[in-house]
C-alpha positions in Angstrom: 1.0 -8.0 -1.8 0.8 -6.0 -0.3 0.1 -9.4 -2.6 -0.9 -9.9 0.8 1.9 -9.9 -1.3 0.5 -12.6 -2.0 -2.2 -11.8 0.1 -1.2 -8.9 1.0 -1.0 -5.2 1.1 2.0 -4.8 0.1 3.9 -2.5 2.1 3.7 1.3 2.0 5.1 1.6 -0.2 4.7 4.6 -2.0 7.3 2.7 -2.3 9.2 3.1 -3.7 7.9 3.3 -7.3 7.7 6.2 -5.5 10.7 5.9 -3.6 9.0 7.4 -0.4 11.8 6.0 2.4 14.6 6.1 -0.7 16.3 3.4 0.7 17.6 0.6 0.9 14.0 -1.6 0.5 14.4 -4.6 -1.8 11.2 -4.2 -3.2 12.5 -1.9 -5.0 15.4 -3.4 -6.3 14.2 -6.9 -7.3 14.6 -6.8 -10.5 10.6 -7.1 -11.9 8.4 -8.1 -14.0 6.9 -6.8 -15.9 8.2 -5.3 -19.8 10.9 -3.8 -19.4 9.9 0.5 -18.9 9.1 2.2 -23.0 11.3 5.6 -22.6 11.9 8.1 -20.0 10.6 11.3 -21.1 8.4 10.5 -23.2 6.6 7.5 -22.6 5.3 5.1 -25.8 0.8 5.2 -25.4 0.2 1.4 -26.0 -3.9 2.4 -26.0 -5.5 1.5 -29.2 -7.8 4.5 -28.3 -5.1 6.7 -27.2 -7.3 9.5 -24.5 -6.8 13.4 -24.6 -7.0 15.1 -21.8 -7.5 18.4 -23.1 -10.3 15.7 -25.0 -14.7 16.9 -24.2 -15.5 15.3 -20.8 -16.8 12.2 -20.5 -20.0 10.9 -18.8 -20.0 7.6 -17.4 -23.6 5.4 -17.5 -26.5 6.6 -16.6 -27.2 5.6 -13.6 -30.9 6.0 -11.6 -30.1 8.3 -7.8 -32.1 8.6 -5.4 -32.4 11.8 -3.8 -30.1 11.9 -0.9 -31.6 12.8 2.9 -28.8 14.0 5.6 -28.8 12.7 8.8 -28.5 14.2 12.5 -26.0 12.4 13.7 -23.1 10.7 12.0 -23.7 6.4 12.1 -21.6 3.6 10.9 -23.4 2.3 8.3 -24.1 -1.7 7.1 -20.5 -2.0 5.5 -23.1 -4.6 3.3 -25.0 -2.4 2.4 -22.8 0.0 1.8 -20.7 -2.4 -0.5 -24.1 -2.8 -2.5 -24.2 0.4 -2.7 -21.0 1.0 -4.7 -20.0 -2.2 -6.5 -23.6 -4.4 -7.2 -23.0 -6.4 -10.1 -18.6 -6.6 -9.5 -19.5 -10.5 -6.9 -21.5 -11.1 -10.2 -19.7 -10.7 -12.7 -16.3 -12.2 -10.8 -18.6 -15.5 -10.3 -20.0 -15.8 -13.4 -15.8 -15.3 -14.5 -15.1 -17.7 -12.1 -16.7 -20.8 -13.6 -15.5 -20.0 -17.1 -13.2 -23.4 -18.5 -11.8 -21.3 -21.7 -8.8 -19.8 -20.3 -9.5 -16.9 -22.7 -13.2 -17.0 -22.3 -11.7 -16.6 -18.9 -9.2 -13.7 -19.3 -12.1 -11.4 -21.5 -14.9 -11.8 -18.4 -12.2 -10.4 -15.8 -11.4 -7.7 -18.2 -15.1 -6.7 -17.6 -15.2 -6.9 -14.1 -12.1 -5.0 -13.9 -13.2 -2.7 -15.6 -16.7 -2.4 -13.5 -14.4 -1.9 -10.1 -12.4 1.1 -12.1 -15.9 2.5 -13.2 -17.1 3.2 -9.9 -14.0 5.3 -8.7 -14.3 3.3 -5.4 -10.3 3.0 -5.6 -8.2 4.2 -8.3 -4.3 2.4 -10.2 -1.5 5.1 -9.4 1.9 2.9 -9.5 3.6 -0.1 -9.6 7.2 -0.7 -8.1 10.3 -0.1 -10.1 10.8 2.9 -12.7 12.9 4.8 -10.7 16.8 5.9 -10.9 19.1 2.9 -8.4 22.4 3.1 -7.4 24.2 -0.3 -6.2 25.8 -3.4 -5.9 23.4 -5.8 -6.9 23.6 -8.1 -10.8 20.8 -8.2 -12.6 17.8 -10.8 -11.8 20.0 -14.0 -10.0 17.1 -14.0 -7.3 14.1 -16.2 -7.6 11.9 -14.3 -10.5 8.1 -14.4 -11.2 5.1 -12.1 -11.3 3.3 -14.3 -8.2 3.8 -15.4 -5.2 6.7 -15.2 -2.3 9.5 -16.3 -4.5 10.8 -12.9 -5.6 11.6 -11.8 -1.7 13.8 -15.2 -1.5 17.7 -13.4 -2.2 19.9 -17.3 -1.2 20.9 -17.0 -4.9 21.3 -12.6 -5.1 24.8 -12.3 -5.9 26.2 -8.7 -4.9 29.5 -6.9 -6.0 32.0 -5.7 -3.5 32.3 -2.2 -5.7 29.5 -0.6 -6.8 28.1 -2.1 -10.3 28.0 0.5 -13.6 25.3 1.0 -15.9 27.1 0.1 -18.7 28.1 -2.7 -16.7 23.8 -3.4 -15.4 22.4 -2.8 -18.9 24.8 -5.7 -20.6 23.9 -8.4 -17.7 20.7 -7.3 -19.1 20.5 -8.1 -21.9 22.8 -12.1 -21.1 19.2 -12.7 -18.9 16.7 -11.4 -21.3 18.6 -13.7 -24.3 19.0 -16.7 -21.7 15.0 -16.5 -20.6 14.4 -16.9 -24.2 17.1 -19.6 -25.0 20.1 -18.5 -25.8 22.4 -19.0 -23.7 23.1 -18.7 -19.9 23.0 -16.6 -17.3 26.1 -16.7 -15.2 26.3 -12.9 -13.1 28.8 -14.2 -11.3 31.5 -14.9 -13.9 30.1 -11.9 -15.6 30.8 -9.0 -12.8 34.6 -11.2 -11.9 35.0 -11.5 -15.5 35.0 -7.0 -15.7 37.4 -7.2 -12.1 34.4 -6.4 -9.4 34.7 -9.0 -6.8 32.1 -11.1 -4.7 30.7 -9.9 -1.3 28.9 -13.3 0.1 27.0 -11.1 2.9 23.5 -9.0 2.4 22.7 -5.5 4.3 19.3 -4.0 2.7 16.6 -2.1 4.9 13.4 -3.0 6.3 10.8 0.2 7.5 8.4 -2.3 9.4 9.3 -5.1 11.3 6.7 -8.6 11.0 4.4 -8.2 13.9 4.5 -12.5 13.4 7.0 -15.4 12.2 4.5 -17.6 12.1 4.3 -17.6 8.4 0.5 -18.5 8.3 -1.2 -16.8 11.1 -0.1 -13.3 8.6 -0.6 -12.1 5.2 1.9 -9.5 4.9 4.3 -8.6 3.1 6.4 -7.2 5.2 6.0 -10.6 7.9 6.7 -13.0 5.2 9.2 -11.6 2.8 11.8 -12.0 5.9 10.9 -15.6 6.7 10.5 -16.9 3.4 13.9 -16.6 3.3 13.6 -19.8 6.0 11.6 -22.4 4.8 10.9 -23.7 1.4 7.9 -24.7 -0.2 6.8 -27.7 -2.6 8.3 -25.9 -5.7 10.1 -22.3 -6.6 11.4 -20.7 -9.2 14.8 -19.8 -10.5 15.8 -16.8 -11.5 14.7 -16.9 -15.4 11.4 -17.7 -14.7 11.3 -21.3 -14.7 9.8 -23.5 -12.4 11.5 -26.1 -9.8 11.3 -28.6 -7.8 12.0 -27.5 -4.0 10.3 -29.6 -1.1 8.9 -31.5 -3.8 10.8 -33.9 -5.6 8.4 -34.6 -8.1 5.0 -34.4 -8.7 1.3 -36.1 -10.8 -2.0 -34.6 -11.6 -4.5 -36.9 -12.3 -6.4 -37.1 -15.5 -9.2 -35.4 -14.6 -6.7 -32.0 -13.7 -8.5 -32.6 -9.3 -5.5 -34.7 -7.6 -2.4 -33.5 -7.1 0.2 -35.8 -5.9 3.4 -34.2 -4.4 6.6 -36.9 -3.4 8.7 -35.1 -0.6 12.6 -34.8 -1.0 13.8 -37.1 2.0 16.8 -35.6 3.7 15.3 -31.8 4.9 15.3 -31.1 8.0 13.8 -28.7 10.8 16.5 -26.8 12.9 16.5 -24.5 15.7 17.7 -20.9 15.3 20.6 -21.9 16.6 21.3 -24.7 13.9 20.8 -27.8 16.3 18.5 -30.4 13.5 15.1 -30.8 15.2 12.9 -33.8 13.0 12.9 -34.6 9.5 10.5 -32.5 7.6 8.0 -34.9 6.2 4.8 -34.4 3.8 2.5 -34.7 7.4 4.2 -31.3 8.5 2.5 -29.2 4.9 -0.7 -30.7 6.0 0.4 -29.2 9.7 0.6 -25.9 8.0 -2.9 -26.0 6.0 -4.4 -27.1 8.6 -3.1 -24.0 11.4 -4.0 -21.3 8.1 -7.2 -22.2 7.8 -8.2 -22.1 11.7 -5.7 -19.0 11.7 -7.7 -17.5 9.3 -5.0 -14.2 8.6 -6.0 -13.4 5.3 -4.8 -16.6 3.9 -7.1 -18.9 3.8 -9.4 -17.1 1.5 -7.2 -17.8 -1.7 -8.0 -21.8 -0.9 -11.5 -21.3 -0.7 -13.7 -22.5 -3.1 -10.6 -24.6 -4.9 -9.5 -27.1 -2.4 -12.3 -29.2 -1.4 -13.4 -29.4 1.6 -11.8 -26.6 2.9 -15.6 -23.8 1.8 -17.4 -26.7 5.1 -14.3 -27.3 6.9 -14.5 -23.1 7.7 -18.0 -22.2 6.9 -20.2 -25.0 8.3 -18.4 -26.7 10.5 -17.4 -29.2 8.5 -14.5 -31.9 9.8 -11.0 -31.5 8.7 -11.1 -35.3 7.2 -12.9 -34.8 4.4 -10.5 -31.5 3.5 -8.5 -32.3 0.2 -5.4 -31.8 1.8 -3.5 -34.9 3.5 0.2 -36.6 3.7 -0.9 -40.1 2.6 2.2 -40.9 3.9 5.7 -39.5 5.6 6.6 -38.5 2.5 3.8 -38.4 -0.5 1.6 -35.3 -0.5 -1.9 -35.4 -1.8 -4.5 -32.1 -2.4 -8.0 -32.7 -3.6 -9.2 -29.2 -5.2 -13.4 -29.1 -6.1 -12.6 -28.6 -10.3 -10.2 -28.1 -11.8 -7.4 -25.3 -12.3 -5.4 -24.4 -14.8 -3.3 -22.5 -12.9 -3.0 -24.4 -9.6 0.9 -25.1 -10.1 1.7 -21.2 -10.2 -0.4 -21.3 -6.4 2.0 -22.8 -4.5 4.4 -20.5 -4.2 2.9 -18.4 -2.2 2.8 -18.9 1.8 -0.5 -20.9 2.2 0.7 -23.6 1.3 4.0 -23.1 3.3 4.9 -26.3 6.0 5.4 -26.2 9.6 6.9 -28.6 11.9 4.2 -30.9 13.5 5.9 -31.8 16.5 7.8 -28.0 17.1 3.7 -26.0 16.7 1.8 -28.5 19.4 5.1 -28.1 22.1 4.4 -24.6 22.1 0.6 -24.7 22.4 -0.5 -25.3 19.3 -3.9 -27.0 19.0 -5.1 -27.5 15.6 -9.6 -27.0 14.8 -10.8 -23.5 14.9 -12.1 -22.8 17.9 -9.6 -25.0 19.2 -7.0 -22.7 17.9 -9.1 -19.3 18.9 -8.7 -20.1 22.8 -5.3 -21.9 22.8 -3.9 -18.5 21.5 -5.0 -16.7 23.7 -3.6 -18.4 26.6 -0.1 -18.1 27.9 0.5 -21.6 27.0 1.0 -21.0 23.4 4.5 -19.6 22.3 4.4 -20.6 18.5 5.9 -17.6 15.7 6.6 -14.8 18.3 8.0 -12.2 17.1 10.1 -11.8 20.5 10.8 -14.7 19.7 13.6 -16.0 17.3 13.7 -19.7 19.2 10.0 -20.1 18.6 9.6 -21.8 15.3 12.1 -23.9 13.7 12.4 -23.5 10.1 13.4 -25.9 6.7 14.8 -23.2 4.3 18.8 -22.2 3.5 18.3 -19.2 6.5 18.2 -19.0 10.8 16.4 -16.0 11.5 18.4 -15.3 14.8 17.7 -11.4 15.4 14.7 -9.9 15.2 14.6 -6.3 16.4 11.7 -4.2 15.2 13.3 -1.1 15.7 17.1 -2.0 15.1 18.5 -4.7 13.3 17.2 -8.1 12.2 19.6 -10.8 10.9 19.1 -14.3 9.3 22.0 -16.7 8.5 23.0 -19.8 6.4 22.2 -22.8 7.9 25.4 -25.3 7.2 22.4 -28.1 6.9 20.6 -27.5 4.7 19.4 -29.9 2.3 20.3 -27.3 -1.3 23.5 -25.1 0.8 25.5 -25.4 -2.5 23.0 -23.5 -4.1 23.1 -20.5 -1.0 24.9 -17.6 -2.3 25.2 -15.0 0.9 25.8 -16.4 3.9 24.0 -14.1 5.9 21.1 -11.2 5.3 20.3 -8.5 7.4 18.2 -5.3 7.6 19.3 -2.2 9.3 16.0 0.0 9.9 15.1 2.9 8.6 12.7 5.6 8.9 13.1 7.6 5.8 14.2 10.4 8.1 18.0 10.4 6.1 18.7 9.6 2.9 21.4 11.0 2.4 22.7 9.0 4.7 21.9 5.8 2.8 23.4 7.2 0.2 26.8 7.2 1.9 26.2 4.3 3.1 25.5 2.3 -0.1 28.6 4.8 -1.3 30.9 3.3 1.6 29.4 -0.8 0.5 28.1 -1.1 3.9 24.1 -1.1 2.3 23.3 -3.2 -1.1 21.3 -0.4 -2.7 19.7 2.6 -2.3 16.4 4.2 -5.1 17.4 7.8 -6.2 14.9 10.9 -5.9 14.2 14.1 -6.2 12.3 15.0 -3.1 14.8 13.2 -1.0 17.8 14.9 -2.6 19.6 11.9 -3.2 19.6 12.1 -6.7 21.2 15.0 -6.7 23.8 14.5 -4.5 25.0 11.3 -7.1 24.8 14.1 -10.0 27.1 16.5 -7.8 29.4 14.3 -7.0 30.0 11.8 -10.5 28.2 9.1 -9.6 24.8 9.0 -11.5 26.8 9.4 -14.4 28.2 6.6 -14.0 26.6 4.4 -11.9 22.6 5.2 -11.9 20.5 2.8 -14.1 16.5 2.6 -14.5 15.0 -0.5 -11.9 12.5 -2.4 -13.9 8.7 -2.0 -13.1 6.3 -5.2 -11.5 3.3 -6.8 -11.7 2.6 -4.9 -8.3 -0.6 -1.9 -8.0 -0.2 0.0 -5.7 -3.7 2.2 -5.1 -5.6 4.8 -3.9 -8.9 4.2 -1.5 -12.1 5.9 -1.2 -13.1 5.1 3.3 -16.7 4.7 2.0 -17.6 3.7 5.7 -15.4 5.5 8.2 -15.5 4.3 11.2 -12.0 6.3 13.1 -10.8 9.3 13.3 -8.4 8.7 15.4 -5.3 6.2 16.2 -6.1 4.5 19.8 -3.6 7.3 21.5 -5.1 10.2 20.1 -2.3 10.6 16.9 -3.7 11.3 13.8 -6.6 12.6 14.7 -9.2 13.9 12.0 -9.6 18.4 12.2 -13.5 18.2 10.9 -16.2 18.3 13.1 -19.2 15.2 13.2 -21.2 17.7 10.9 -18.0 17.2 7.9 -18.1 13.6 8.3 -21.5 13.5 7.6 -20.8 15.8 4.3 -17.8 13.7 3.6 -19.9 10.4 3.4 -22.2 10.9 1.6 -20.6 12.0 -0.7 -17.8 8.8 -1.0 -21.2 6.8 -1.4 -22.2 9.4 -4.7 -20.5 7.2 -7.8 -19.8 11.0 -9.3 -17.8 12.6 -6.4 -15.7 9.7 -6.1 -14.8 10.2 -9.9 -14.0 14.0 -9.3 -11.8 13.1 -7.0 -9.9 10.4 -8.6 -9.9 11.9 -12.1 -8.5 15.0 -10.8 -5.3 13.3 -8.5 -2.7 14.0 -10.6 0.1 10.5 -10.5 3.2 12.3 -12.8 3.1 15.3 -11.0 2.8 13.5 -7.9 5.4 11.3 -9.0 7.5 13.4 -9.6 8.6 15.7 -6.9 9.7 11.8 -5.5 11.3 10.3 -8.5 11.9 13.7 -9.8 10.6 14.9 -13.7 12.4 13.0 -15.8 11.2 9.8 -14.9 7.6 10.9 -13.6 5.7 8.3 -16.2 7.7 5.3 -16.2 6.1 3.8 -13.1 2.7 5.1 -13.4 -0.5 1.9 -13.9 -4.2 2.9 -15.1 -5.4 -0.7 -13.2 -5.3 -3.1 -10.9 -4.2 -5.9 -13.0 -0.2 -5.9 -14.4 -1.8 -4.6 -18.0 0.8 -7.7 -19.8 0.1 -10.2 -17.3 -1.7 -12.3 -19.4 -2.3 -12.9 -23.4 -5.3 -14.5 -25.2 -4.5 -17.5 -26.8 -7.1 -17.5 -29.8 -9.3 -15.6 -31.0 -12.2 -15.3 -28.3 -15.3 -13.1 -29.0 -17.5 -12.0 -25.7 -21.0 -12.6 -24.7 -21.7 -9.4 -26.8 -20.5 -10.4 -30.0 -17.2 -8.6 -30.1 -14.3 -10.1 -30.9 -10.1 -9.6 -29.7 -7.7 -11.5 -31.3 -5.1 -14.1 -30.2 -2.5 -12.2 -28.3 -4.6 -9.6 -26.8 -3.0 -8.3 -23.8 -5.3 -8.1 -20.5 -4.7 -4.4 -20.7 -5.8 -4.1 -23.8 -8.7 -5.7 -23.0 -9.7 -3.7 -20.5 -9.4 -0.5 -22.4 -11.7 -1.7 -25.0 -14.4 -2.6 -22.1 -13.7 1.1 -20.5 -14.5 3.0 -23.3 -17.0 1.2 -25.0 -19.1 -0.2 -21.4 -19.1 2.4 -18.9 -17.5 4.8 -21.0 -14.8 6.3 -18.6 -11.7 8.5 -20.6 -9.4 7.5 -18.6 -6.2 4.9 -20.9 -5.2 2.4 -18.3 -1.7 1.5 -20.2 1.3 1.5 -17.9 3.7 4.5 -18.4 0.6 7.1 -18.9 -1.5 9.9 -16.5 -4.1 7.4 -17.4 -6.4 9.1 -14.5 -5.7 12.6 -14.9 -9.0 13.8 -16.2 -9.5 17.5 -15.0 -12.3 18.5 -17.5 -13.7 15.4 -16.7 -13.6 15.9 -12.9 -15.3 19.0 -13.5 -17.9 16.9 -15.3 -18.1 14.6 -12.2 -18.4 17.3 -10.0 -21.0 19.5 -11.1 -23.0 16.0 -11.7 -22.0 15.0 -7.9 -23.8 18.8 -6.7 -26.9 18.3 -8.6 -27.5 14.1 -7.1 -26.6 15.8 -3.4 -29.1 18.3 -3.5 -28.7 20.6 0.3 -27.6 16.8 1.9 -24.2 18.1 1.9 -21.9 20.7 2.9 -19.4 21.9 1.0 -16.3 22.3 1.0 -16.2 17.8 1.6 -12.7 17.6 3.8 -11.4 14.7 2.6 -8.5 13.1 5.2 -5.2 11.8 3.9 -2.2 10.9 6.9 1.1 11.5 5.3 4.4 10.7 7.1 6.0 13.3 8.3 9.9 12.0 8.8 9.9 11.2 5.2 9.9 14.1 2.3 9.0 12.4 -0.1 5.7 11.1 1.4 5.6 14.5 2.8 5.8 16.3 -0.9 3.7 13.5 -2.9 0.6 14.5 -0.2 1.0 18.1 0.0 0.5 17.7 -4.3 -2.3 15.6 -4.0 -3.7 18.3 -1.8 -2.9 20.9 -4.3 -3.8 18.5 -7.2 -7.5 18.0 -6.2 -8.1 21.8 -4.7 -6.6 23.5 -7.6 -9.0 21.1 -9.6 -12.0 20.7 -8.1 -11.4 24.2 -6.3 -11.0 24.7 -2.3 -14.7 25.8 -1.9 -15.9 22.6 -2.8 -13.5 19.8 -1.2 -10.7 21.1 0.9 -8.2 18.1 1.4 -6.3 17.5 4.7 -3.4 16.8 5.2 -2.7 14.9 9.3 0.7 14.3 9.8 1.9 10.7 11.0 4.9 11.1 13.3 6.7 8.2 13.1 6.0 5.0 10.5 4.5 2.7 13.2 1.2 5.6 13.4 1.1 5.7 9.5 1.2 2.1 9.0 -1.7 1.8 11.4 -4.2 4.3 9.6 -4.4 2.5 6.9 -2.3 -0.6 6.5 -1.7 -2.3 9.1 -5.7 -1.0 10.2 -6.9 -4.7 11.2 -10.4 -3.8 9.3 -12.2 -1.4 7.1 -13.5 0.0 10.2 -10.2 0.7 11.7 -9.1 2.8 8.5 -8.4 6.4 9.7 -8.3 8.5 6.7 -10.5 9.4 4.3 -7.9 8.5 1.0 -5.5 6.3 1.6 -3.0 5.4 -1.1 -0.1 3.4 0.8 -1.0 0.2 0.4 -0.6 -2.1 -3.3 -1.2 -5.6 -4.4 0.9 -7.7 -5.9 -0.3 -11.3 -7.0 -0.1 -14.8 -5.6 -1.2 -16.1 -8.8 -1.4 -16.1 -12.9 -5.1 -15.9 -12.9 -6.8 -12.3 -12.7 -8.1 -13.2 -10.0 -5.5 -13.2 -8.0 -5.7 -9.5 -7.8 -10.2 -8.8 -8.4 -11.2 -11.2 -5.8 -9.3 -8.4 -3.6 -12.3 -6.8 -4.0 -15.5 -9.1 -2.8 -18.2 -8.3 0.2 -18.5 -9.8 3.1 -14.9 -9.9 3.8 -13.7 -12.4 1.4 -12.3 -9.8 -0.3 -8.8 -8.6 1.6 -8.3 -5.2 0.2 -11.7 -3.8 1.0 -10.5 -2.8 4.0 -9.2 0.0 2.4 -12.4 1.9 0.8 -13.3 1.0 4.6 -15.4 -1.8 4.5 -15.2 -5.3 6.3 
């Protein structure tokens, strides 16, 4: 997210789609990416083969299952063995898709791989961002707009009104944006608002729930880190608010005839500045090379994005190869040359992600930074290494529109406009302030928005803010429904649990060792996993947060956003089935889910596509037969929830009621384990360092936002051997 958003496990976000904190999270209000939702009370089912949840159970493809033997004690298995048992064909399918040069053939092959991933039941998508009621001061889509990368976290161009924006004006701006995006006229939100009597506010105030753990944007893959710092550093290129790529630190570029070499010409008026605004150094192409080198050395979850893509990277990371052979070089002070292993038709879309950002080479070295994998590993542990420290905003220098001047992890984060920024006339906001919110006082946040002290807030059933807005008359006048996005949140089942409480003793599992053995055996059975996923009522769980009217708006049932890509031409797959030109990626996945893997789910947005109670019961019966006497019932499933959030608490209760109500509490028992702080909640899943550190059996607090414009940006996150970033949410690597 999650990407990493982005290579990131996007925030806990039960977020905010379900408006977990109902606060002023920018993630809820950024005007999303996917097509507008299709209705409120009764979403349109776009599936060509709609699925009836009352239909006869449909079994997945038959497989040979070895007899299960119960061990005497719980011992965590080898991750690779568990992965190959659960996803034996997945990586080969991805490799085959990746080798296809034709984009249409590639999309079809990836769709089949995604259907296979879903068929294993190790994860089930359930939500995207957006699709919630919101109220506030922010104009429609005035920040960079893209389905992928970090650009949608850049807020320099955001237009904010001092007054609450009326719903009718939000809708009017949305129509103007749609027309401009289609090439019909211009979109000027500031001019529209002032013509309607609004006055503009140059200072933005929003909330955050988890602070950055580093301000080194190349040593992290978490959006909660980079959504702050990306406002202080520019990349080579950047999307504008209509979704069109524009030059940024690269003024121009060329691509060689063979598609392997990209040459970028770096602008000569960009500088590095200290947090106080003092000029530190000129920005040069060497700073891009330095950033890429440091990113590979740090190996913080960004490096796998460029493995197999940039020449020499695999050799450098895996074989002790020389940096001299890596295809990312400053040819001179203002020329950067990137060499690929093979042509990548989507390569330019990758450049808005944080792994391609620069760092100031001279400043990095002055703070103890060194180059080389082993050299960095040693230096970063020494007292002399003081680069990018969360506790010191002066431990980084900045080349973007803002300077980071305050970072207090449980209080406030502040960036202020850099008056000497090369593109200062394009910067609308003078400052951006993030105020800490643990989700415990949503009505207080609502009142702060009403008073103009915060930019916006979600309105939800569980928090009481939806009722409050209706009672005080603000709902009818100001509430609008946010667009959905390309970010996907999912529930992952822990296949190889290695942690049963945090180091502090918090969030301890109530189950004993014998119960852990049964849970582990059950979760490594595909039929049992599908029983859990089919018994999970996503829509009811969402309803307790956002209200019944919008309970289906943000539901997502596949990992890649269904409208992410489309076929350009008629395309025939390896089995002879032909898909028409224009077919959306989601329809490709639906075909394979239904016809090849015989799953009863509907993968389209806006449907409760995984909730199949009869199929859940059939899968449980199948699992019981396969597991035999090795498992003792009820199988216990630990779920951690955030006790300070009414939404998250209520959602957890619905999850328990849903699973136990469909499968029977005598067969599956859901243990709800309360986290008293956001720090503990994140530590159990989202911030877990690896699969073994995950303290859960089911976790639905992480998601993924795409890094570039190809389905592999989602699907590669479940590769094995640690190559996939999100395998930690299924307890592996």
